[in-house]
PDB file of N, CA, C and O in Angstrom:
ATOM      1  N   MET A   1     -35.349 -26.119  -4.034  1.00  0.00           N
ATOM      2  CA  MET A   1     -36.419 -25.551  -3.256  1.00  0.00           C
ATOM      3  C   MET A   1     -35.974 -24.285  -2.517  1.00  0.00           C
ATOM      4  O   MET A   1     -36.752 -23.341  -2.375  1.00  0.00           O
ATOM      5  N   LYS A   2     -34.731 -24.265  -2.051  1.00  0.00           N
ATOM      6  CA  LYS A   2     -34.219 -23.115  -1.318  1.00  0.00           C
ATOM      7  C   LYS A   2     -33.834 -21.967  -2.249  1.00  0.00           C
ATOM      8  O   LYS A   2     -33.619 -20.846  -1.789  1.00  0.00           O
ATOM      9  N   ASN A   3     -33.747 -22.227  -3.513  1.00  0.00           N
ATOM     10  CA  ASN A   3     -33.285 -21.232  -4.477  1.00  0.00           C
ATOM     11  C   ASN A   3     -34.213 -20.019  -4.569  1.00  0.00           C
ATOM     12  O   ASN A   3     -33.739 -18.883  -4.606  1.00  0.00           O
ATOM     13  N   LYS A   4     -35.524 -20.245  -4.606  1.00  0.00           N
ATOM     14  CA  LYS A   4     -36.471 -19.141  -4.786  1.00  0.00           C
ATOM     15  C   LYS A   4     -36.432 -18.118  -3.648  1.00  0.00           C
ATOM     16  O   LYS A   4     -36.340 -16.921  -3.924  1.00  0.00           O
ATOM     17  N   PRO A   5     -36.498 -18.540  -2.385  1.00  0.00           N
ATOM     18  CA  PRO A   5     -36.425 -17.528  -1.313  1.00  0.00           C
ATOM     19  C   PRO A   5     -35.093 -16.779  -1.302  1.00  0.00           C
ATOM     20  O   PRO A   5     -35.040 -15.578  -1.039  1.00  0.00           O
ATOM     21  N   THR A   6     -34.041 -17.502  -1.588  1.00  0.00           N
ATOM     22  CA  THR A   6     -32.715 -16.875  -1.629  1.00  0.00           C
ATOM     23  C   THR A   6     -32.640 -15.851  -2.743  1.00  0.00           C
ATOM     24  O   THR A   6     -32.136 -14.745  -2.549  1.00  0.00           O
ATOM     25  N   MET A   7     -33.139 -16.218  -3.899  1.00  0.00           N
ATOM     26  CA  MET A   7     -33.135 -15.298  -5.037  1.00  0.00           C
ATOM     27  C   MET A   7     -33.961 -14.056  -4.715  1.00  0.00           C
ATOM     28  O   MET A   7     -33.558 -12.935  -5.025  1.00  0.00           O
ATOM     29  N   TYR A   8     -35.103 -14.262  -4.099  1.00  0.00           N
ATOM     30  CA  TYR A   8     -35.967 -13.143  -3.723  1.00  0.00           C
ATOM     31  C   TYR A   8     -35.213 -12.166  -2.819  1.00  0.00           C
ATOM     32  O   TYR A   8     -35.246 -10.956  -3.041  1.00  0.00           O
ATOM     33  N   LEU A   9     -34.545 -12.690  -1.817  1.00  0.00           N
ATOM     34  CA  LEU A   9     -33.792 -11.832  -0.899  1.00  0.00           C
ATOM     35  C   LEU A   9     -32.650 -11.111  -1.606  1.00  0.00           C
ATOM     36  O   LEU A   9     -32.424  -9.924  -1.368  1.00  0.00           O
ATOM     37  N   LEU A  10     -31.941 -11.808  -2.457  1.00  0.00           N
ATOM     38  CA  LEU A  10     -30.839 -11.172  -3.185  1.00  0.00           C
ATOM     39  C   LEU A  10     -31.348 -10.049  -4.082  1.00  0.00           C
ATOM     40  O   LEU A  10     -30.739  -8.981  -4.150  1.00  0.00           O
ATOM     41  N   TYR A  11     -32.447 -10.286  -4.761  1.00  0.00           N
ATOM     42  CA  TYR A  11     -33.027  -9.241  -5.613  1.00  0.00           C
ATOM     43  C   TYR A  11     -33.450  -8.024  -4.791  1.00  0.00           C
ATOM     44  O   TYR A  11     -33.343  -6.890  -5.259  1.00  0.00           O
ATOM     45  N   ARG A  12     -33.926  -8.253  -3.579  1.00  0.00           N
ATOM     46  CA  ARG A  12     -34.426  -7.157  -2.738  1.00  0.00           C
ATOM     47  C   ARG A  12     -33.313  -6.264  -2.181  1.00  0.00           C
ATOM     48  O   ARG A  12     -33.545  -5.083  -1.925  1.00  0.00           O
ATOM     49  N   VAL A  13     -32.132  -6.800  -1.995  1.00  0.00           N
ATOM     50  CA  VAL A  13     -31.087  -6.044  -1.304  1.00  0.00           C
ATOM     51  C   VAL A  13     -30.084  -5.341  -2.216  1.00  0.00           C
ATOM     52  O   VAL A  13     -29.286  -4.535  -1.740  1.00  0.00           O
ATOM     53  N   VAL A  14     -30.110  -5.626  -3.490  1.00  0.00           N
ATOM     54  CA  VAL A  14     -29.120  -5.022  -4.384  1.00  0.00           C
ATOM     55  C   VAL A  14     -29.624  -3.712  -4.978  1.00  0.00           C
ATOM     56  O   VAL A  14     -30.829  -3.477  -5.075  1.00  0.00           O
ATOM     57  N   ASP A  15     -28.682  -2.869  -5.370  1.00  0.00           N
ATOM     58  CA  ASP A  15     -29.051  -1.612  -6.020  1.00  0.00           C
ATOM     59  C   ASP A  15     -29.428  -1.870  -7.479  1.00  0.00           C
ATOM     60  O   ASP A  15     -29.326  -2.995  -7.967  1.00  0.00           O
ATOM     61  N   GLU A  16     -29.859  -0.827  -8.158  1.00  0.00           N
ATOM     62  CA  GLU A  16     -30.381  -0.986  -9.516  1.00  0.00           C
ATOM     63  C   GLU A  16     -29.340  -1.523 -10.500  1.00  0.00           C
ATOM     64  O   GLU A  16     -29.650  -2.387 -11.321  1.00  0.00           O
ATOM     65  N   SER A  17     -28.120  -1.019 -10.421  1.00  0.00           N
ATOM     66  CA  SER A  17     -27.098  -1.482 -11.368  1.00  0.00           C
ATOM     67  C   SER A  17     -26.762  -2.955 -11.133  1.00  0.00           C
ATOM     68  O   SER A  17     -26.536  -3.699 -12.087  1.00  0.00           O
ATOM     69  N   SER A  18     -26.730  -3.378  -9.875  1.00  0.00           N
ATOM     70  CA  SER A  18     -26.472  -4.792  -9.572  1.00  0.00           C
ATOM     71  C   SER A  18     -27.644  -5.653 -10.020  1.00  0.00           C
ATOM     72  O   SER A  18     -27.457  -6.754 -10.537  1.00  0.00           O
ATOM     73  N   TYR A  19     -28.838  -5.147  -9.820  1.00  0.00           N
ATOM     74  CA  TYR A  19     -30.024  -5.898 -10.226  1.00  0.00           C
ATOM     75  C   TYR A  19     -29.997  -6.185 -11.723  1.00  0.00           C
ATOM     76  O   TYR A  19     -30.339  -7.282 -12.165  1.00  0.00           O
ATOM     77  N   LYS A  20     -29.587  -5.187 -12.490  1.00  0.00           N
ATOM     78  CA  LYS A  20     -29.521  -5.381 -13.937  1.00  0.00           C
ATOM     79  C   LYS A  20     -28.554  -6.504 -14.302  1.00  0.00           C
ATOM     80  O   LYS A  20     -28.776  -7.230 -15.271  1.00  0.00           O
ATOM     81  N   GLN A  21     -27.489  -6.645 -13.527  1.00  0.00           N
ATOM     82  CA  GLN A  21     -26.505  -7.696 -13.801  1.00  0.00           C
ATOM     83  C   GLN A  21     -27.016  -9.090 -13.455  1.00  0.00           C
ATOM     84  O   GLN A  21     -26.604 -10.074 -14.068  1.00  0.00           O
ATOM     85  N   ILE A  22     -27.905  -9.175 -12.482  1.00  0.00           N
ATOM     86  CA  ILE A  22     -28.343 -10.494 -12.017  1.00  0.00           C
ATOM     87  C   ILE A  22     -29.779 -10.843 -12.402  1.00  0.00           C
ATOM     88  O   ILE A  22     -30.248 -11.941 -12.100  1.00  0.00           O
ATOM     89  N   ALA A  23     -30.467  -9.942 -13.049  1.00  0.00           N
ATOM     90  CA  ALA A  23     -31.898 -10.121 -13.320  1.00  0.00           C
ATOM     91  C   ALA A  23     -32.230 -11.409 -14.073  1.00  0.00           C
ATOM     92  O   ALA A  23     -33.276 -12.008 -13.823  1.00  0.00           O
ATOM     93  N   ASN A  24     -31.384 -11.838 -14.968  1.00  0.00           N
ATOM     94  CA  ASN A  24     -31.694 -13.017 -15.785  1.00  0.00           C
ATOM     95  C   ASN A  24     -31.001 -14.290 -15.322  1.00  0.00           C
ATOM     96  O   ASN A  24     -31.078 -15.322 -15.988  1.00  0.00           O
ATOM     97  N   VAL A  25     -30.334 -14.216 -14.194  1.00  0.00           N
ATOM     98  CA  VAL A  25     -29.637 -15.386 -13.662  1.00  0.00           C
ATOM     99  C   VAL A  25     -30.639 -16.255 -12.909  1.00  0.00           C
ATOM    100  O   VAL A  25     -31.504 -15.743 -12.198  1.00  0.00           O
ATOM    101  N   LYS A  26     -30.520 -17.562 -13.068  1.00  0.00           N
ATOM    102  CA  LYS A  26     -31.510 -18.484 -12.489  1.00  0.00           C
ATOM    103  C   LYS A  26     -31.074 -19.120 -11.171  1.00  0.00           C
ATOM    104  O   LYS A  26     -31.929 -19.544 -10.393  1.00  0.00           O
ATOM    105  N   ALA A  27     -29.785 -19.201 -10.899  1.00  0.00           N
ATOM    106  CA  ALA A  27     -29.310 -19.879  -9.694  1.00  0.00           C
ATOM    107  C   ALA A  27     -28.749 -18.883  -8.686  1.00  0.00           C
ATOM    108  O   ALA A  27     -27.998 -17.976  -9.044  1.00  0.00           O
ATOM    109  N   SER A  28     -29.120 -19.062  -7.426  1.00  0.00           N
ATOM    110  CA  SER A  28     -28.657 -18.137  -6.387  1.00  0.00           C
ATOM    111  C   SER A  28     -27.134 -18.174  -6.229  1.00  0.00           C
ATOM    112  O   SER A  28     -26.525 -17.144  -5.940  1.00  0.00           O
ATOM    113  N   LYS A  29     -26.525 -19.316  -6.410  1.00  0.00           N
ATOM    114  CA  LYS A  29     -25.061 -19.423  -6.328  1.00  0.00           C
ATOM    115  C   LYS A  29     -24.407 -18.559  -7.396  1.00  0.00           C
ATOM    116  O   LYS A  29     -23.404 -17.895  -7.135  1.00  0.00           O
ATOM    117  N   GLU A  30     -24.964 -18.567  -8.576  1.00  0.00           N
ATOM    118  CA  GLU A  30     -24.430 -17.764  -9.667  1.00  0.00           C
ATOM    119  C   GLU A  30     -24.589 -16.275  -9.366  1.00  0.00           C
ATOM    120  O   GLU A  30     -23.682 -15.485  -9.630  1.00  0.00           O
ATOM    121  N   VAL A  31     -25.738 -15.894  -8.813  1.00  0.00           N
ATOM    122  CA  VAL A  31     -25.970 -14.504  -8.417  1.00  0.00           C
ATOM    123  C   VAL A  31     -24.933 -14.095  -7.377  1.00  0.00           C
ATOM    124  O   VAL A  31     -24.319 -13.033  -7.478  1.00  0.00           O
ATOM    125  N   TRP A  32     -24.748 -14.947  -6.382  1.00  0.00           N
ATOM    126  CA  TRP A  32     -23.787 -14.662  -5.324  1.00  0.00           C
ATOM    127  C   TRP A  32     -22.392 -14.458  -5.904  1.00  0.00           C
ATOM    128  O   TRP A  32     -21.690 -13.527  -5.509  1.00  0.00           O
ATOM    129  N   ASP A  33     -21.984 -15.312  -6.831  1.00  0.00           N
ATOM    130  CA  ASP A  33     -20.661 -15.199  -7.453  1.00  0.00           C
ATOM    131  C   ASP A  33     -20.506 -13.880  -8.206  1.00  0.00           C
ATOM    132  O   ASP A  33     -19.451 -13.248  -8.142  1.00  0.00           O
ATOM    133  N   ILE A  34     -21.549 -13.464  -8.917  1.00  0.00           N
ATOM    134  CA  ILE A  34     -21.515 -12.202  -9.657  1.00  0.00           C
ATOM    135  C   ILE A  34     -21.365 -11.030  -8.694  1.00  0.00           C
ATOM    136  O   ILE A  34     -20.547 -10.137  -8.915  1.00  0.00           O
ATOM    137  N   LEU A  35     -22.148 -11.036  -7.638  1.00  0.00           N
ATOM    138  CA  LEU A  35     -22.091  -9.941  -6.658  1.00  0.00           C
ATOM    139  C   LEU A  35     -20.765  -9.925  -5.915  1.00  0.00           C
ATOM    140  O   LEU A  35     -20.218  -8.857  -5.642  1.00  0.00           O
ATOM    141  N   GLU A  36     -20.254 -11.085  -5.592  1.00  0.00           N
ATOM    142  CA  GLU A  36     -18.964 -11.160  -4.906  1.00  0.00           C
ATOM    143  C   GLU A  36     -17.853 -10.576  -5.772  1.00  0.00           C
ATOM    144  O   GLU A  36     -17.003  -9.826  -5.293  1.00  0.00           O
ATOM    145  N   LYS A  37     -17.873 -10.927  -7.038  1.00  0.00           N
ATOM    146  CA  LYS A  37     -16.867 -10.418  -7.966  1.00  0.00           C
ATOM    147  C   LYS A  37     -16.984  -8.896  -8.110  1.00  0.00           C
ATOM    148  O   LYS A  37     -15.979  -8.188  -8.164  1.00  0.00           O
ATOM    149  N   LYS A  38     -18.219  -8.411  -8.171  1.00  0.00           N
ATOM    150  CA  LYS A  38     -18.447  -6.977  -8.351  1.00  0.00           C
ATOM    151  C   LYS A  38     -17.956  -6.176  -7.156  1.00  0.00           C
ATOM    152  O   LYS A  38     -17.316  -5.140  -7.333  1.00  0.00           O
ATOM    153  N   TYR A  39     -18.240  -6.630  -5.954  1.00  0.00           N
ATOM    154  CA  TYR A  39     -17.934  -5.853  -4.762  1.00  0.00           C
ATOM    155  C   TYR A  39     -16.585  -6.169  -4.144  1.00  0.00           C
ATOM    156  O   TYR A  39     -16.133  -5.439  -3.262  1.00  0.00           O
ATOM    157  N   LYS A  40     -15.942  -7.213  -4.571  1.00  0.00           N
ATOM    158  CA  LYS A  40     -14.634  -7.571  -4.025  1.00  0.00           C
ATOM    159  C   LYS A  40     -13.618  -6.463  -4.288  1.00  0.00           C
ATOM    160  O   LYS A  40     -12.816  -6.134  -3.414  1.00  0.00           O
ATOM    161  N   GLY A  41     -13.650  -5.904  -5.456  1.00  0.00           N
ATOM    162  CA  GLY A  41     -12.730  -4.823  -5.798  1.00  0.00           C
ATOM    163  C   GLY A  41     -12.973  -3.575  -4.972  1.00  0.00           C
ATOM    164  O   GLY A  41     -12.043  -2.804  -4.737  1.00  0.00           O
ATOM    165  N   ASP A  42     -14.187  -3.362  -4.530  1.00  0.00           N
ATOM    166  CA  ASP A  42     -14.506  -2.192  -3.726  1.00  0.00           C
ATOM    167  C   ASP A  42     -13.657  -2.125  -2.469  1.00  0.00           C
ATOM    168  O   ASP A  42     -13.184  -1.052  -2.095  1.00  0.00           O
ATOM    169  N   ASN A  43     -13.461  -3.255  -1.820  1.00  0.00           N
ATOM    170  CA  ASN A  43     -12.661  -3.265  -0.600  1.00  0.00           C
ATOM    171  C   ASN A  43     -11.215  -2.881  -0.882  1.00  0.00           C
ATOM    172  O   ASN A  43     -10.602  -2.158  -0.098  1.00  0.00           O
ATOM    173  N   ARG A  44     -10.675  -3.351  -1.979  1.00  0.00           N
ATOM    174  CA  ARG A  44      -9.298  -2.996  -2.326  1.00  0.00           C
ATOM    175  C   ARG A  44      -9.186  -1.507  -2.611  1.00  0.00           C
ATOM    176  O   ARG A  44      -8.228  -0.860  -2.187  1.00  0.00           O
ATOM    177  N   VAL A  45     -10.151  -0.968  -3.321  1.00  0.00           N
ATOM    178  CA  VAL A  45     -10.149   0.457  -3.632  1.00  0.00           C
ATOM    179  C   VAL A  45     -10.253   1.269  -2.347  1.00  0.00           C
ATOM    180  O   VAL A  45      -9.537   2.255  -2.172  1.00  0.00           O
ATOM    181  N   LYS A  46     -11.134   0.862  -1.457  1.00  0.00           N
ATOM    182  CA  LYS A  46     -11.296   1.568  -0.180  1.00  0.00           C
ATOM    183  C   LYS A  46     -10.018   1.521   0.642  1.00  0.00           C
ATOM    184  O   LYS A  46      -9.617   2.529   1.224  1.00  0.00           O
ATOM    185  N   GLN A  47      -9.380   0.365   0.693  1.00  0.00           N
ATOM    186  CA  GLN A  47      -8.146   0.223   1.452  1.00  0.00           C
ATOM    187  C   GLN A  47      -7.039   1.108   0.877  1.00  0.00           C
ATOM    188  O   GLN A  47      -6.296   1.747   1.621  1.00  0.00           O
ATOM    189  N   THR A  48      -6.937   1.138  -0.432  1.00  0.00           N
ATOM    190  CA  THR A  48      -5.926   1.973  -1.079  1.00  0.00           C
ATOM    191  C   THR A  48      -6.195   3.442  -0.806  1.00  0.00           C
ATOM    192  O   THR A  48      -5.273   4.197  -0.495  1.00  0.00           O
ATOM    193  N   ARG A  49      -7.425   3.843  -0.916  1.00  0.00           N
ATOM    194  CA  ARG A  49      -7.799   5.241  -0.647  1.00  0.00           C
ATOM    195  C   ARG A  49      -7.528   5.598   0.815  1.00  0.00           C
ATOM    196  O   ARG A  49      -7.049   6.693   1.108  1.00  0.00           O
ATOM    197  N   LEU A  50      -7.829   4.693   1.715  1.00  0.00           N
ATOM    198  CA  LEU A  50      -7.575   4.923   3.132  1.00  0.00           C
ATOM    199  C   LEU A  50      -6.079   5.097   3.393  1.00  0.00           C
ATOM    200  O   LEU A  50      -5.684   5.982   4.152  1.00  0.00           O
ATOM    201  N   GLN A  51      -5.255   4.270   2.778  1.00  0.00           N
ATOM    202  CA  GLN A  51      -3.808   4.405   2.924  1.00  0.00           C
ATOM    203  C   GLN A  51      -3.323   5.758   2.411  1.00  0.00           C
ATOM    204  O   GLN A  51      -2.468   6.394   3.029  1.00  0.00           O
ATOM    205  N   THR A  52      -3.866   6.191   1.287  1.00  0.00           N
ATOM    206  CA  THR A  52      -3.490   7.480   0.711  1.00  0.00           C
ATOM    207  C   THR A  52      -3.866   8.611   1.660  1.00  0.00           C
ATOM    208  O   THR A  52      -3.066   9.517   1.895  1.00  0.00           O
ATOM    209  N   LEU A  53      -5.062   8.563   2.200  1.00  0.00           N
ATOM    210  CA  LEU A  53      -5.501   9.609   3.126  1.00  0.00           C
ATOM    211  C   LEU A  53      -4.658   9.615   4.396  1.00  0.00           C
ATOM    212  O   LEU A  53      -4.326  10.681   4.915  1.00  0.00           O
ATOM    213  N   LYS A  54      -4.313   8.442   4.895  1.00  0.00           N
ATOM    214  CA  LYS A  54      -3.452   8.374   6.086  1.00  0.00           C
ATOM    215  C   LYS A  54      -2.091   9.001   5.801  1.00  0.00           C
ATOM    216  O   LYS A  54      -1.557   9.741   6.628  1.00  0.00           O
ATOM    217  N   SER A  55      -1.541   8.706   4.645  1.00  0.00           N
ATOM    218  CA  SER A  55      -0.240   9.274   4.268  1.00  0.00           C
ATOM    219  C   SER A  55      -0.317  10.787   4.149  1.00  0.00           C
ATOM    220  O   SER A  55       0.583  11.495   4.601  1.00  0.00           O
ATOM    221  N   GLU A  56      -1.383  11.283   3.548  1.00  0.00           N
ATOM    222  CA  GLU A  56      -1.555  12.735   3.414  1.00  0.00           C
ATOM    223  C   GLU A  56      -1.679  13.393   4.783  1.00  0.00           C
ATOM    224  O   GLU A  56      -1.105  14.458   5.013  1.00  0.00           O
ATOM    225  N   LEU A  57      -2.419  12.771   5.687  1.00  0.00           N
ATOM    226  CA  LEU A  57      -2.582  13.314   7.028  1.00  0.00           C
ATOM    227  C   LEU A  57      -1.242  13.351   7.760  1.00  0.00           C
ATOM    228  O   LEU A  57      -0.905  14.349   8.398  1.00  0.00           O
ATOM    229  N   GLU A  58      -0.496  12.283   7.668  1.00  0.00           N
ATOM    230  CA  GLU A  58       0.808  12.232   8.320  1.00  0.00           C
ATOM    231  C   GLU A  58       1.752  13.289   7.744  1.00  0.00           C
ATOM    232  O   GLU A  58       2.508  13.917   8.485  1.00  0.00           O
ATOM    233  N   SER A  59       1.710  13.481   6.456  1.00  0.00           N
ATOM    234  CA  SER A  59       2.537  14.494   5.799  1.00  0.00           C
ATOM    235  C   SER A  59       2.175  15.894   6.306  1.00  0.00           C
ATOM    236  O   SER A  59       3.062  16.704   6.574  1.00  0.00           O
ATOM    237  N   LYS A  60       0.891  16.177   6.436  1.00  0.00           N
ATOM    238  CA  LYS A  60       0.450  17.484   6.939  1.00  0.00           C
ATOM    239  C   LYS A  60       0.871  17.678   8.394  1.00  0.00           C
ATOM    240  O   LYS A  60       1.266  18.776   8.786  1.00  0.00           O
ATOM    241  N   ARG A  61       0.789  16.638   9.175  1.00  0.00           N
ATOM    242  CA  ARG A  61       1.212  16.725  10.577  1.00  0.00           C
ATOM    243  C   ARG A  61       2.704  17.042  10.667  1.00  0.00           C
ATOM    244  O   ARG A  61       3.131  17.850  11.492  1.00  0.00           O
ATOM    245  N   MET A  62       3.486  16.395   9.810  1.00  0.00           N
ATOM    246  CA  MET A  62       4.927  16.629   9.829  1.00  0.00           C
ATOM    247  C   MET A  62       5.239  18.080   9.424  1.00  0.00           C
ATOM    248  O   MET A  62       6.110  18.715  10.020  1.00  0.00           O
ATOM    249  N   LYS A  63       4.544  18.592   8.433  1.00  0.00           N
ATOM    250  CA  LYS A  63       4.757  19.972   7.996  1.00  0.00           C
ATOM    251  C   LYS A  63       4.385  20.961   9.097  1.00  0.00           C
ATOM    252  O   LYS A  63       5.084  21.951   9.314  1.00  0.00           O
ATOM    253  N   GLU A  64       3.279  20.687   9.791  1.00  0.00           N
ATOM    254  CA  GLU A  64       2.860  21.559  10.877  1.00  0.00           C
ATOM    255  C   GLU A  64       3.873  21.530  12.011  1.00  0.00           C
ATOM    256  O   GLU A  64       4.146  22.561  12.626  1.00  0.00           O
ATOM    257  N   ALA A  65       4.431  20.360  12.292  1.00  0.00           N
ATOM    258  CA  ALA A  65       5.422  20.216  13.364  1.00  0.00           C
ATOM    259  C   ALA A  65       6.699  20.993  13.014  1.00  0.00           C
ATOM    260  O   ALA A  65       7.330  21.580  13.893  1.00  0.00           O
ATOM    261  N   GLU A  66       7.072  20.994  11.742  1.00  0.00           N
ATOM    262  CA  GLU A  66       8.267  21.721  11.293  1.00  0.00           C
ATOM    263  C   GLU A  66       8.064  23.220  11.456  1.00  0.00           C
ATOM    264  O   GLU A  66       8.996  23.940  11.813  1.00  0.00           O
ATOM    265  N   ARG A  67       6.856  23.689  11.199  1.00  0.00           N
ATOM    266  CA  ARG A  67       6.557  25.109  11.325  1.00  0.00           C
ATOM    267  C   ARG A  67       6.495  25.548  12.776  1.00  0.00           C
ATOM    268  O   ARG A  67       6.890  26.660  13.128  1.00  0.00           O
ATOM    269  N   GLY A  68       5.989  24.647  13.613  1.00  0.00           N
ATOM    270  CA  GLY A  68       5.621  24.941  14.946  1.00  0.00           C
ATOM    271  C   GLY A  68       6.600  25.342  15.938  1.00  0.00           C
ATOM    272  O   GLY A  68       6.246  25.591  17.091  1.00  0.00           O
TER     273      GLY A  68
END
């Protein structure tokens, strides 16, 4: 009984590419698992990119300090 409202909400909040992945899935738990798997990697990518940017910033600061 709770599946239909949950599915409705999940369909409403996802972007088009995610919707295409979940459009034919019947259970909200399965939809949730698909979305979790899809977006879980995003956090790792963001964290890695953030570390890279921090390192680049620190490197530039060190170069400026050497010149200064």
